[in-house]
N, CA and C atoms as an extended XYZ file, in Angstrom:
579
Properties=species:S:1:pos:R:3:atomname:S:1:resname:S:1:resid:I:1 pbc="F F F"
N       -60.322      106.277      -72.558 N   UNK     1
C       -59.175      106.620      -71.732 CA  UNK     1
C       -58.837      108.103      -71.855 C   UNK     1
N       -58.900      108.627      -73.108 N   UNK     2
C       -58.616      110.043      -73.299 CA  UNK     2
C       -59.640      110.899      -72.560 C   UNK     2
N       -60.909      110.483      -72.579 N   UNK     3
C       -61.962      111.234      -71.891 CA  UNK     3
C       -61.686      111.289      -70.395 C   UNK     3
N       -61.275      110.162      -69.812 N   UNK     4
C       -60.958      110.110      -68.389 CA  UNK     4
C       -59.794      111.035      -68.066 C   UNK     4
N       -58.766      111.032      -68.907 N   UNK     5
C       -57.596      111.891      -68.689 CA  UNK     5
C       -57.980      113.367      -68.769 C   UNK     5
N       -58.825      113.735      -69.739 N   UNK     6
C       -59.274      115.124      -69.873 CA  UNK     6
C       -60.083      115.524      -68.647 C   UNK     6
N       -60.969      114.658      -68.170 N   UNK     7
C       -61.780      114.963      -66.979 CA  UNK     7
C       -60.895      115.151      -65.761 C   UNK     7
N       -59.924      114.292      -65.568 N   UNK     8
C       -59.019      114.418      -64.428 CA  UNK     8
C       -58.216      115.706      -64.506 C   UNK     8
N       -57.781      116.069      -65.709 N   UNK     9
C       -57.042      117.316      -65.888 CA  UNK     9
C       -57.917      118.519      -65.553 C   UNK     9
N       -59.189      118.496      -65.980 N   UNK    10
C       -60.097      119.599      -65.698 CA  UNK    10
C       -60.352      119.731      -64.205 C   UNK    10
N       -60.519      118.622      -63.507 N   UNK    11
C       -60.720      118.651      -62.057 CA  UNK    11
C       -59.480      119.217      -61.380 C   UNK    11
N       -58.321      118.819      -61.820 N   UNK    12
C       -57.074      119.333      -61.240 CA  UNK    12
C       -56.932      120.828      -61.429 C   UNK    12
N       -57.285      121.340      -62.608 N   UNK    13
C       -57.221      122.773      -62.864 CA  UNK    13
C       -58.226      123.506      -61.990 C   UNK    13
N       -59.442      122.969      -61.872 N   UNK    14
C       -60.462      123.618      -61.038 CA  UNK    14
C       -60.015      123.667      -59.586 C   UNK    14
N       -59.429      122.585      -59.080 N   UNK    15
C       -58.962      122.570      -57.698 CA  UNK    15
C       -57.815      123.543      -57.490 C   UNK    15
N       -56.957      123.684      -58.464 N   UNK    16
C       -55.813      124.591      -58.328 CA  UNK    16
C       -56.277      126.041      -58.241 C   UNK    16
N       -57.450      126.350      -58.831 N   UNK    17
C       -57.946      127.712      -58.819 CA  UNK    17
C       -58.843      128.004      -57.623 C   UNK    17
N       -59.216      126.995      -56.842 N   UNK    18
C       -60.113      127.154      -55.713 CA  UNK    18
C       -59.306      127.222      -54.431 C   UNK    18
N       -59.532      128.260      -53.576 N   UNK    19
C       -58.808      128.316      -52.316 CA  UNK    19
C       -59.187      127.128      -51.441 C   UNK    19
N       -58.277      126.737      -50.540 N   UNK    20
C       -58.563      125.596      -49.683 CA  UNK    20
C       -59.738      125.924      -48.776 C   UNK    20
N       -60.423      124.868      -48.334 N   UNK    21
C       -61.599      125.041      -47.478 CA  UNK    21
C       -61.232      125.833      -46.241 C   UNK    21
N       -62.057      126.790      -45.915 N   UNK    22
C       -61.825      127.598      -44.726 CA  UNK    22
C       -60.988      128.835      -44.991 C   UNK    22
N       -60.387      128.948      -46.168 N   UNK    23
C       -59.577      130.134      -46.475 CA  UNK    23
C       -60.499      131.320      -46.694 C   UNK    23
N       -60.155      132.483      -46.140 N   UNK    24
C       -60.989      133.657      -46.391 CA  UNK    24
C       -60.998      133.995      -47.874 C   UNK    24
N       -62.140      134.450      -48.330 N   UNK    25
C       -62.261      134.874      -49.709 CA  UNK    25
C       -61.603      136.247      -49.855 C   UNK    25
N       -61.272      136.656      -51.079 N   UNK    26
C       -60.677      137.986      -51.269 CA  UNK    26
C       -61.602      139.077      -50.731 C   UNK    26
N       -61.013      140.196      -50.356 N   UNK    27
C       -61.799      141.313      -49.837 CA  UNK    27
C       -62.782      141.783      -50.896 C   UNK    27
N       -64.001      142.072      -50.466 N   UNK    28
C       -65.006      142.603      -51.370 CA  UNK    28
C       -64.825      144.107      -51.470 C   UNK    28
N       -65.316      144.674      -52.525 N   UNK    29
C       -65.391      146.133      -52.617 CA  UNK    29
C       -66.323      146.592      -51.504 C   UNK    29
N       -66.371      147.884      -51.222 N   UNK    30
C       -67.273      148.345      -50.158 CA  UNK    30
C       -68.680      147.783      -50.356 C   UNK    30
N       -69.304      147.434      -49.261 N   UNK    31
C       -70.645      146.873      -49.339 CA  UNK    31
C       -71.642      147.938      -49.786 C   UNK    31
N       -72.616      147.553      -50.614 N   UNK    32
C       -73.621      148.523      -51.055 CA  UNK    32
C       -74.403      149.072      -49.865 C   UNK    32
N       -74.821      150.316      -49.990 N   UNK    33
C       -75.623      150.943      -48.939 CA  UNK    33
C       -76.966      150.234      -48.834 C   UNK    33
N       -77.486      150.187      -47.620 N   UNK    34
C       -78.808      149.637      -47.368 CA  UNK    34
C       -79.756      150.782      -47.028 C   UNK    34
N       -81.038      150.560      -47.205 N   UNK    35
C       -82.044      151.565      -46.882 CA  UNK    35
C       -82.550      151.311      -45.476 C   UNK    35
N       -82.470      152.320      -44.639 N   UNK    36
C       -82.924      152.197      -43.262 CA  UNK    36
C       -84.446      152.184      -43.205 C   UNK    36
N       -84.957      151.502      -42.209 N   UNK    37
C       -86.391      151.510      -41.953 CA  UNK    37
C       -86.770      152.848      -41.301 C   UNK    37
N       -88.049      153.225      -41.333 N   UNK    38
C       -88.453      154.484      -40.711 CA  UNK    38
C       -87.997      154.553      -39.245 C   UNK    38
N       -87.441      155.692      -38.873 N   UNK    39
C       -86.993      155.900      -37.501 CA  UNK    39
C       -85.634      155.321      -37.184 C   UNK    39
N       -84.941      154.788      -38.183 N   UNK    40
C       -83.628      154.173      -37.948 CA  UNK    40
C       -82.607      154.773      -38.902 C   UNK    40
N       -81.355      154.679      -38.506 N   UNK    41
C       -80.254      155.082      -39.374 CA  UNK    41
C       -79.266      153.926      -39.422 C   UNK    41
N       -78.585      153.782      -40.556 N   UNK    42
C       -77.609      152.703      -40.671 CA  UNK    42
C       -76.573      153.064      -41.717 C   UNK    42
N       -75.321      152.735      -41.395 N   UNK    43
C       -74.220      152.860      -42.346 CA  UNK    43
C       -73.218      151.765      -42.012 C   UNK    43
N       -72.634      151.171      -43.030 N   UNK    44
C       -71.612      150.148      -42.777 CA  UNK    44
C       -70.449      150.741      -41.977 C   UNK    44
N       -70.207      152.036      -42.114 N   UNK    45
C       -69.127      152.695      -41.365 CA  UNK    45
C       -69.393      152.696      -39.866 C   UNK    45
N       -70.653      152.509      -39.467 N   UNK    46
C       -70.997      152.466      -38.044 CA  UNK    46
C       -70.797      151.087      -37.428 C   UNK    46
N       -70.457      150.096      -38.223 N   UNK    47
C       -70.214      148.736      -37.714 CA  UNK    47
C       -68.753      148.669      -37.293 C   UNK    47
N       -68.513      148.564      -36.003 N   UNK    48
C       -67.143      148.617      -35.477 CA  UNK    48
C       -66.678      147.307      -34.859 C   UNK    48
N       -67.370      146.222      -35.116 N   UNK    49
C       -66.927      144.919      -34.608 CA  UNK    49
C       -66.028      144.257      -35.650 C   UNK    49
N       -65.191      143.313      -35.206 N   UNK    50
C       -64.312      142.633      -36.168 CA  UNK    50
C       -65.066      141.781      -37.195 C   UNK    50
N       -66.293      141.389      -36.855 N   UNK    51
C       -67.069      140.512      -37.741 CA  UNK    51
C       -68.506      141.009      -37.822 C   UNK    51
N       -69.144      140.694      -38.944 N   UNK    52
C       -70.558      141.017      -39.115 CA  UNK    52
C       -71.261      139.805      -39.710 C   UNK    52
N       -72.443      139.524      -39.186 N   UNK    53
C       -73.311      138.489      -39.747 CA  UNK    53
C       -74.459      139.212      -40.433 C   UNK    53
N       -74.595      138.959      -41.715 N   UNK    54
C       -75.714      139.483      -42.488 CA  UNK    54
C       -76.672      138.317      -42.683 C   UNK    54
N       -77.915      138.519      -42.301 N   UNK    55
C       -78.914      137.459      -42.462 CA  UNK    55
C       -80.078      138.003      -43.274 C   UNK    55
N       -80.374      137.330      -44.377 N   UNK    56
C       -81.517      137.699      -45.196 CA  UNK    56
C       -82.771      137.103      -44.578 C   UNK    56
N       -83.792      137.942      -44.423 N   UNK    57
C       -85.039      137.563      -43.780 CA  UNK    57
C       -86.219      137.978      -44.642 C   UNK    57
N       -87.375      137.425      -44.334 N   UNK    58
C       -88.625      137.829      -44.966 CA  UNK    58
C       -89.722      137.734      -43.915 C   UNK    58
N       -90.558      138.765      -43.792 N   UNK    59
C       -91.601      138.710      -42.778 CA  UNK    59
C       -92.621      137.599      -43.008 C   UNK    59
N       -92.764      137.145      -44.254 N   UNK    60
C       -93.753      136.106      -44.554 CA  UNK    60
C       -93.168      134.697      -44.599 C   UNK    60
N       -91.861      134.559      -44.423 N   UNK    61
C       -91.227      133.238      -44.487 CA  UNK    61
C       -91.278      132.569      -43.108 C   UNK    61
N       -91.932      131.415      -42.989 N   UNK    62
C       -92.018      130.741      -41.689 CA  UNK    62
C       -90.641      130.429      -41.079 C   UNK    62
N       -89.660      130.110      -41.906 N   UNK    63
C       -88.330      129.822      -41.356 CA  UNK    63
C       -87.665      131.093      -40.830 C   UNK    63
N       -87.858      132.214      -41.500 N   UNK    64
C       -87.346      133.486      -40.970 CA  UNK    64
C       -87.966      133.759      -39.613 C   UNK    64
N       -89.250      133.510      -39.498 N   UNK    65
C       -89.943      133.732      -38.232 CA  UNK    65
C       -89.390      132.825      -37.137 C   UNK    65
N       -89.237      131.529      -37.444 N   UNK    66
C       -88.781      130.570      -36.434 CA  UNK    66
C       -87.340      130.800      -35.992 C   UNK    66
N       -86.511      131.279      -36.892 N   UNK    67
C       -85.088      131.436      -36.558 CA  UNK    67
C       -84.770      132.731      -35.814 C   UNK    67
N       -85.758      133.594      -35.598 N   UNK    68
C       -85.472      134.830      -34.872 CA  UNK    68
C       -84.980      134.561      -33.453 C   UNK    68
N       -85.484      133.525      -32.810 N   UNK    69
C       -85.052      133.195      -31.445 CA  UNK    69
C       -83.570      132.834      -31.448 C   UNK    69
N       -83.160      131.963      -32.345 N   UNK    70
C       -81.752      131.556      -32.427 CA  UNK    70
C       -80.861      132.732      -32.799 C   UNK    70
N       -81.314      133.552      -33.742 N   UNK    71
C       -80.514      134.711      -34.155 CA  UNK    71
C       -80.370      135.721      -33.021 C   UNK    71
N       -81.445      135.979      -32.287 N   UNK    72
C       -81.359      136.880      -31.137 CA  UNK    72
C       -80.371      136.342      -30.101 C   UNK    72
N       -80.415      135.048      -29.846 N   UNK    73
C       -79.509      134.435      -28.866 CA  UNK    73
C       -78.055      134.569      -29.310 C   UNK    73
N       -77.788      134.316      -30.585 N   UNK    74
C       -76.421      134.442      -31.094 CA  UNK    74
C       -75.949      135.891      -31.064 C   UNK    74
N       -76.833      136.824      -31.432 N   UNK    75
C       -76.466      138.242      -31.412 CA  UNK    75
C       -76.110      138.672      -29.991 C   UNK    75
N       -76.843      138.184      -29.001 N   UNK    76
C       -76.548      138.519      -27.602 CA  UNK    76
C       -75.261      137.846      -27.144 C   UNK    76
N       -75.088      136.587      -27.506 N   UNK    77
C       -73.901      135.834      -27.076 CA  UNK    77
C       -72.610      136.442      -27.621 C   UNK    77
N       -72.626      136.925      -28.853 N   UNK    78
C       -71.407      137.416      -29.495 CA  UNK    78
C       -71.331      138.942      -29.562 C   UNK    78
N       -72.211      139.622      -28.825 N   UNK    79
C       -72.220      141.086      -28.821 CA  UNK    79
C       -70.837      141.619      -28.452 C   UNK    79
N       -70.418      142.653      -29.148 N   UNK    80
C       -69.107      143.249      -28.917 CA  UNK    80
C       -68.056      142.720      -29.878 C   UNK    80
N       -68.230      141.498      -30.355 N   UNK    81
C       -67.301      140.914      -31.321 CA  UNK    81
C       -67.923      140.760      -32.700 C   UNK    81
N       -69.241      140.622      -32.735 N   UNK    82
C       -69.949      140.368      -33.988 CA  UNK    82
C       -71.203      141.237      -34.024 C   UNK    82
N       -71.393      141.954      -35.121 N   UNK    83
C       -72.629      142.704      -35.341 CA  UNK    83
C       -73.544      141.863      -36.217 C   UNK    83
N       -74.815      141.867      -35.906 N   UNK    84
C       -75.815      141.169      -36.704 CA  UNK    84
C       -76.660      142.205      -37.426 C   UNK    84
N       -76.878      141.988      -38.725 N   UNK    85
C       -77.703      142.882      -39.531 CA  UNK    85
C       -78.694      142.013      -40.311 C   UNK    85
N       -79.973      142.205      -40.028 N   UNK    86
C       -81.019      141.523      -40.778 CA  UNK    86
C       -81.377      142.343      -41.994 C   UNK    86
N       -81.503      141.690      -43.145 N   UNK    87
C       -81.740      142.404      -44.397 CA  UNK    87
C       -82.978      141.828      -45.088 C   UNK    87
N       -83.835      142.727      -45.566 N   UNK    88
C       -85.032      142.363      -46.306 CA  UNK    88
C       -84.824      142.775      -47.751 C   UNK    88
N       -84.857      141.806      -48.655 N   UNK    89
C       -84.532      142.043      -50.062 CA  UNK    89
C       -85.760      142.453      -50.859 C   UNK    89
N       -85.534      143.302      -51.846 N   UNK    90
C       -86.585      143.690      -52.767 CA  UNK    90
C       -87.511      144.744      -52.191 C   UNK    90
N       -88.576      144.987      -52.931 N   UNK    91
C       -89.530      146.040      -52.560 CA  UNK    91
C       -90.906      145.474      -52.233 C   UNK    91
N       -91.034      144.159      -52.198 N   UNK    92
C       -92.349      143.539      -52.024 CA  UNK    92
C       -92.926      143.754      -50.635 C   UNK    92
N       -92.088      143.795      -49.616 N   UNK    93
C       -92.578      143.902      -48.242 CA  UNK    93
C       -92.647      145.360      -47.807 C   UNK    93
N       -93.840      145.833      -47.452 N   UNK    94
C       -93.950      147.210      -46.957 CA  UNK    94
C       -93.209      147.367      -45.629 C   UNK    94
N       -92.756      148.585      -45.365 N   UNK    95
C       -92.080      148.864      -44.095 CA  UNK    95
C       -92.924      148.407      -42.910 C   UNK    95
N       -94.231      148.610      -42.984 N   UNK    96
C       -95.110      148.235      -41.871 CA  UNK    96
C       -95.013      146.737      -41.568 C   UNK    96
N       -94.898      145.892      -42.602 N   UNK    97
C       -94.776      144.440      -42.389 CA  UNK    97
C       -93.449      144.093      -41.730 C   UNK    97
N       -92.390      144.779      -42.140 N   UNK    98
C       -91.071      144.517      -41.554 CA  UNK    98
C       -91.042      144.978      -40.101 C   UNK    98
N       -91.623      146.131      -39.823 N   UNK    99
C       -91.668      146.622      -38.439 CA  UNK    99
C       -92.536      145.720      -37.574 C   UNK    99
N       -93.630      145.201      -38.117 N   UNK   100
C       -94.475      144.259      -37.375 CA  UNK   100
C       -93.711      142.963      -37.092 C   UNK   100
N       -92.933      142.485      -38.073 N   UNK   101
C       -92.075      141.308      -37.889 CA  UNK   101
C       -91.089      141.567      -36.749 C   UNK   101
N       -90.422      142.729      -36.782 N   UNK   102
C       -89.452      143.092      -35.741 CA  UNK   102
C       -90.105      143.064      -34.363 C   UNK   102
N       -91.284      143.659      -34.252 N   UNK   103
C       -91.951      143.745      -32.955 CA  UNK   103
C       -92.497      142.391      -32.491 C   UNK   103
N       -93.128      141.659      -33.387 N   UNK   104
C       -93.721      140.368      -33.013 CA  UNK   104
C       -92.666      139.371      -32.551 C   UNK   104
N       -91.528      139.336      -33.249 N   UNK   105
C       -90.494      138.349      -32.930 CA  UNK   105
C       -89.363      138.941      -32.082 C   UNK   105
N       -89.565      140.183      -31.638 N   UNK   106
C       -88.633      140.864      -30.728 CA  UNK   106
C       -87.190      140.803      -31.236 C   UNK   106
N       -87.027      141.121      -32.497 N   UNK   107
C       -85.700      141.085      -33.113 CA  UNK   107
C       -84.830      142.154      -32.448 C   UNK   107
N       -83.693      141.719      -31.926 N   UNK   108
C       -82.842      142.589      -31.110 CA  UNK   108
C       -81.641      143.140      -31.870 C   UNK   108
N       -81.582      142.922      -33.173 N   UNK   109
C       -80.456      143.434      -33.958 CA  UNK   109
C       -80.994      144.320      -35.069 C   UNK   109
N       -80.102      145.021      -35.728 N   UNK   110
C       -80.462      145.987      -36.766 CA  UNK   110
C       -81.158      145.306      -37.948 C   UNK   110
N       -82.231      145.924      -38.418 N   UNK   111
C       -82.938      145.448      -39.603 CA  UNK   111
C       -82.893      146.528      -40.662 C   UNK   111
N       -82.552      146.139      -41.884 N   UNK   112
C       -82.390      147.080      -42.992 CA  UNK   112
C       -83.048      146.518      -44.243 C   UNK   112
N       -83.166      147.382      -45.258 N   UNK   113
C       -83.731      146.974      -46.543 CA  UNK   113
C       -82.651      146.970      -47.618 C   UNK   113
N       -82.774      146.039      -48.542 N   UNK   114
C       -81.927      145.967      -49.730 CA  UNK   114
C       -82.874      146.061      -50.930 C   UNK   114
N       -83.453      147.259      -51.162 N   UNK   115
C       -84.563      147.364      -52.123 CA  UNK   115
C       -84.195      147.013      -53.556 C   UNK   115
N       -82.984      147.289      -53.955 N   UNK   116
C       -82.577      147.010      -55.337 CA  UNK   116
C       -81.749      145.743      -55.461 C   UNK   116
N       -81.650      144.987      -54.378 N   UNK   117
C       -80.936      143.706      -54.327 CA  UNK   117
C       -79.440      143.839      -54.606 C   UNK   117
N       -78.881      145.025      -54.394 N   UNK   118
C       -77.450      145.220      -54.664 CA  UNK   118
C       -76.596      144.343      -53.753 C   UNK   118
N       -76.912      144.292      -52.469 N   UNK   119
C       -76.150      143.453      -51.550 CA  UNK   119
C       -76.436      141.977      -51.803 C   UNK   119
N       -77.679      141.641      -52.083 N   UNK   120
C       -78.030      140.241      -52.379 CA  UNK   120
C       -77.236      139.730      -53.574 C   UNK   120
N       -77.110      140.561      -54.606 N   UNK   121
C       -76.315      140.148      -55.781 CA  UNK   121
C       -74.846      140.014      -55.416 C   UNK   121
N       -74.330      140.936      -54.617 N   UNK   122
C       -72.922      140.902      -54.216 CA  UNK   122
C       -72.602      139.619      -53.451 C   UNK   122
N       -73.520      139.232      -52.543 N   UNK   123
C       -73.293      138.054      -51.702 CA  UNK   123
C       -73.808      136.766      -52.333 C   UNK   123
N       -74.576      136.883      -53.403 N   UNK   124
C       -75.232      135.741      -54.050 CA  UNK   124
C       -76.267      135.102      -53.117 C   UNK   124
N       -76.990      135.952      -52.389 N   UNK   125
C       -78.050      135.477      -51.500 CA  UNK   125
C       -79.194      134.922      -52.335 C   UNK   125
N       -79.764      133.800      -51.879 N   UNK   126
C       -80.813      133.144      -52.653 CA  UNK   126
C       -82.097      132.912      -51.868 C   UNK   126
N       -81.985      132.676      -50.550 N   UNK   127
C       -83.166      132.331      -49.761 CA  UNK   127
C       -83.166      133.074      -48.436 C   UNK   127
N       -84.326      133.006      -47.765 N   UNK   128
C       -84.424      133.514      -46.402 CA  UNK   128
C       -84.855      132.362      -45.503 C   UNK   128
N       -84.202      132.177      -44.376 N   UNK   129
C       -83.020      132.884      -43.899 CA  UNK   129
C       -81.741      132.282      -44.482 C   UNK   129
N       -80.827      133.152      -44.836 N   UNK   130
C       -79.483      132.760      -45.289 CA  UNK   130
C       -78.511      133.732      -44.638 C   UNK   130
N       -77.413      133.190      -44.088 N   UNK   131
C       -76.466      134.027      -43.358 CA  UNK   131
C       -75.123      134.109      -44.065 C   UNK   131
N       -74.456      135.239      -43.834 N   UNK   132
C       -73.127      135.505      -44.376 CA  UNK   132
C       -72.287      136.072      -43.243 C   UNK   132
N       -71.184      135.441      -42.938 N   UNK   133
C       -70.246      135.938      -41.929 CA  UNK   133
C       -69.092      136.589      -42.672 C   UNK   133
N       -68.902      137.884      -42.422 N   UNK   134
C       -67.841      138.645      -43.070 CA  UNK   134
C       -66.887      139.179      -42.017 C   UNK   134
N       -65.621      139.333      -42.408 N   UNK   135
C       -64.673      139.981      -41.506 CA  UNK   135
C       -64.697      141.486      -41.763 C   UNK   135
N       -63.833      142.225      -41.073 N   UNK   136
C       -63.839      143.685      -41.166 CA  UNK   136
C       -63.484      144.187      -42.565 C   UNK   136
N       -62.805      143.358      -43.362 N   UNK   137
C       -62.464      143.740      -44.739 CA  UNK   137
C       -63.510      143.245      -45.733 C   UNK   137
N       -64.614      142.742      -45.211 N   UNK   138
C       -65.745      142.253      -46.002 CA  UNK   138
C       -65.437      140.976      -46.762 C   UNK   138
N       -64.483      140.197      -46.248 N   UNK   139
C       -64.221      138.883      -46.840 CA  UNK   139
C       -65.217      137.891      -46.259 C   UNK   139
N       -65.800      137.089      -47.126 N   UNK   140
C       -66.783      136.095      -46.701 CA  UNK   140
C       -66.081      134.911      -46.057 C   UNK   140
N       -66.412      134.625      -44.808 N   UNK   141
C       -65.816      133.524      -44.066 CA  UNK   141
C       -66.757      132.329      -43.961 C   UNK   141
N       -68.053      132.610      -43.982 N   UNK   142
C       -69.062      131.541      -43.941 CA  UNK   142
C       -70.290      132.031      -44.685 C   UNK   142
N       -70.947      131.097      -45.354 N   UNK   143
C       -72.191      131.377      -46.059 CA  UNK   143
C       -73.087      130.159      -45.966 C   UNK   143
N       -74.364      130.387      -45.632 N   UNK   144
C       -75.294      129.274      -45.682 CA  UNK   144
C       -76.366      129.290      -44.617 C   UNK   144
N       -76.607      128.119      -44.063 N   UNK   145
C       -77.677      127.915      -43.090 CA  UNK   145
C       -77.223      128.298      -41.681 C   UNK   145
N       -78.181      128.656      -40.853 N   UNK   146
C       -77.898      128.936      -39.451 CA  UNK   146
C       -77.551      127.632      -38.747 C   UNK   146
N       -78.322      126.609      -39.019 N   UNK   147
C       -78.052      125.261      -38.503 CA  UNK   147
C       -78.732      124.268      -39.439 C   UNK   147
N       -78.771      123.007      -39.058 N   UNK   148
C       -79.381      122.005      -39.939 CA  UNK   148
C       -80.715      121.486      -39.407 C   UNK   148
N       -81.375      122.292      -38.593 N   UNK   149
C       -82.685      121.875      -38.077 CA  UNK   149
C       -83.700      121.771      -39.213 C   UNK   149
N       -83.716      122.735      -40.123 N   UNK   150
C       -84.612      122.688      -41.278 CA  UNK   150
C       -83.992      121.783      -42.338 C   UNK   150
N       -84.681      120.712      -42.642 N   UNK   151
C       -84.185      119.750      -43.634 CA  UNK   151
C       -84.635      120.173      -45.031 C   UNK   151
N       -85.863      120.628      -45.142 N   UNK   152
C       -86.441      121.156      -46.374 CA  UNK   152
C       -87.621      122.019      -45.957 C   UNK   152
N       -88.200      122.746      -46.895 N   UNK   153
C       -89.362      123.564      -46.534 CA  UNK   153
C       -90.459      122.663      -45.994 C   UNK   153
N       -90.918      122.960      -44.793 N   UNK   154
C       -91.967      122.166      -44.166 CA  UNK   154
C       -91.490      120.915      -43.477 C   UNK   154
N       -90.187      120.656      -43.449 N   UNK   155
C       -89.655      119.433      -42.838 CA  UNK   155
C       -88.465      119.791      -41.956 C   UNK   155
N       -88.640      119.637      -40.641 N   UNK   156
C       -87.579      119.988      -39.701 CA  UNK   156
C       -87.300      118.859      -38.731 C   UNK   156
N       -86.081      118.856      -38.210 N   UNK   157
C       -85.719      117.940      -37.130 CA  UNK   157
C       -86.183      118.555      -35.809 C   UNK   157
N       -86.374      117.722      -34.770 N   UNK   158
C       -86.709      118.280      -33.457 CA  UNK   158
C       -85.584      119.164      -32.909 C   UNK   158
N       -84.352      118.786      -33.178 N   UNK   159
C       -83.173      119.540      -32.731 CA  UNK   159
C       -82.147      119.569      -33.860 C   UNK   159
N       -81.393      120.652      -33.911 N   UNK   160
C       -80.309      120.733      -34.905 CA  UNK   160
C       -79.191      119.779      -34.518 C   UNK   160
N       -78.577      119.170      -35.514 N   UNK   161
C       -77.403      118.325      -35.286 CA  UNK   161
C       -76.128      119.147      -35.350 C   UNK   161
N       -76.148      120.190      -36.174 N   UNK   162
C       -74.992      121.064      -36.354 CA  UNK   162
C       -75.443      122.516      -36.328 C   UNK   162
N       -74.835      123.305      -35.495 N   UNK   163
C       -75.129      124.740      -35.440 CA  UNK   163
C       -74.059      125.451      -36.261 C   UNK   163
N       -74.261      125.476      -37.582 N   UNK   164
C       -73.227      125.922      -38.522 CA  UNK   164
C       -72.736      127.340      -38.248 C   UNK   164
N       -73.644      128.280      -38.049 N   UNK   165
C       -73.228      129.663      -37.831 CA  UNK   165
C       -72.462      129.789      -36.521 C   UNK   165
N       -72.946      129.179      -35.462 N   UNK   166
C       -72.249      129.236      -34.170 CA  UNK   166
C       -70.856      128.629      -34.287 C   UNK   166
N       -70.743      127.519      -34.998 N   UNK   167
C       -69.437      126.886      -35.186 CA  UNK   167
C       -68.492      127.828      -35.928 C   UNK   167
N       -68.995      128.503      -36.959 N   UNK   168
C       -68.156      129.448      -37.722 CA  UNK   168
C       -67.729      130.616      -36.841 C   UNK   168
N       -68.657      131.135      -36.037 N   UNK   169
C       -68.318      132.237      -35.134 CA  UNK   169
C       -67.271      131.805      -34.110 C   UNK   169
N       -67.433      130.617      -33.545 N   UNK   170
C       -66.446      130.120      -32.582 CA  UNK   170
C       -65.080      129.956      -33.239 C   UNK   170
N       -65.068      129.489      -34.484 N   UNK   171
C       -63.796      129.328      -35.203 CA  UNK   171
C       -63.089      130.668      -35.383 C   UNK   171
N       -63.795      131.663      -35.908 N   UNK   172
C       -63.116      132.933      -36.190 CA  UNK   172
C       -62.685      133.644      -34.910 C   UNK   172
N       -63.480      133.526      -33.865 N   UNK   173
C       -63.121      134.192      -32.614 CA  UNK   173
C       -61.972      133.481      -31.897 C   UNK   173
N       -61.719      132.228      -32.254 N   UNK   174
C       -60.565      131.489      -31.729 CA  UNK   174
C       -59.388      131.567      -32.695 C   UNK   174
N       -59.486      132.425      -33.719 N   UNK   175
C       -58.431      132.629      -34.723 CA  UNK   175
C       -58.128      131.355      -35.506 C   UNK   175
N       -59.173      130.546      -35.743 N   UNK   176
C       -59.043      129.341      -36.566 CA  UNK   176
C       -59.753      129.567      -37.894 C   UNK   176
N       -59.299      128.913      -38.961 N   UNK   177
C       -60.080      128.953      -40.199 CA  UNK   177
C       -61.444      128.309      -39.946 C   UNK   177
N       -62.458      128.788      -40.632 N   UNK   178
C       -63.793      128.222      -40.480 CA  UNK   178
C       -63.764      126.797      -41.016 C   UNK   178
N       -64.147      125.856      -40.155 N   UNK   179
C       -64.102      124.438      -40.519 CA  UNK   179
C       -65.041      124.086      -41.653 C   UNK   179
N       -66.224      124.660      -41.648 N   UNK   180
C       -67.213      124.430      -42.712 CA  UNK   180
C       -67.604      125.812      -43.242 C   UNK   180
N       -66.968      126.278      -44.328 N   UNK   181
C       -67.213      127.636      -44.812 CA  UNK   181
C       -68.495      127.824      -45.621 C   UNK   181
N       -69.141      126.727      -46.026 N   UNK   182
C       -70.353      126.865      -46.835 CA  UNK   182
C       -71.284      125.693      -46.569 C   UNK   182
N       -72.562      126.012      -46.362 N   UNK   183
C       -73.612      124.998      -46.296 CA  UNK   183
C       -74.756      125.467      -47.180 C   UNK   183
N       -75.630      124.549      -47.529 N   UNK   184
C       -76.787      124.902      -48.360 CA  UNK   184
C       -77.935      125.323      -47.453 C   UNK   184
N       -78.375      126.578      -47.559 N   UNK   185
C       -79.494      127.009      -46.725 CA  UNK   185
C       -80.829      126.489      -47.262 C   UNK   185
N       -81.749      126.293      -46.346 N   UNK   186
C       -83.121      125.925      -46.691 CA  UNK   186
C       -83.979      127.137      -46.377 C   UNK   186
N       -84.839      127.512      -47.289 N   UNK   187
C       -85.680      128.659      -46.999 CA  UNK   187
C       -86.545      129.069      -48.167 C   UNK   187
N       -87.138      130.245      -48.010 N   UNK   188
C       -88.023      130.821      -49.005 CA  UNK   188
C       -87.176      131.608      -50.006 C   UNK   188
N       -87.477      131.476      -51.271 N   UNK   189
C       -86.718      132.186      -52.304 CA  UNK   189
C       -86.828      133.694      -52.103 C   UNK   189
N       -85.718      134.378      -52.325 N   UNK   190
C       -85.709      135.833      -52.215 CA  UNK   190
C       -86.534      136.414      -53.355 C   UNK   190
N       -87.467      137.287      -52.995 N   UNK   191
C       -88.337      137.940      -53.958 CA  UNK   191
C       -87.564      139.083      -54.612 C   UNK   191
N       -87.532      139.111      -55.936 N   UNK   192
C       -86.737      140.124      -56.620 CA  UNK   192
C       -87.541      141.334      -57.064 C   UNK   192
N       -88.730      141.485      -56.537 N   UNK   193
C       -89.541      142.655      -56.916 CA  UNK   193
C       -89.083      143.879      -56.175 C   UNK   193
């Protein structure tokens, strides 16, 4: 009985310290600088939309490749209100591979490098593709999967049942709290080299 009471007390304390679902997280310190690809320039100060979607990608990850179509569509649909920034973590992928990925999959949004994983550590990014929706103060509003089409690596549904990122974007643009602020992404582990 004492064990049950202690467990219930611990759960109550943990819940009291956790913001309610959909509540914006505290503002982050300024986001770490990213390294621009050859021929490009980028600064967080140049992002002038109320929201930004950061998506971790990898040129060799099949899910990163497959989701470029959906990401391009979302970037076009929400242009003017949401900026999309694709980020490649670590130093394993040469610039040439990232540029080939951009060209082959016709990526229509900004692509940058996070060579020292400073942003990945800040956001706790773990896989590619994984998305983060931030507001203008860099508060995390959504983190996780783009949708639920990928069930596990190598196992996908014919169609997504839930378009998590689109739902989060629709929520914030309608001035509603994000209904589902976190989902578990499926993807390739971020290479820390």
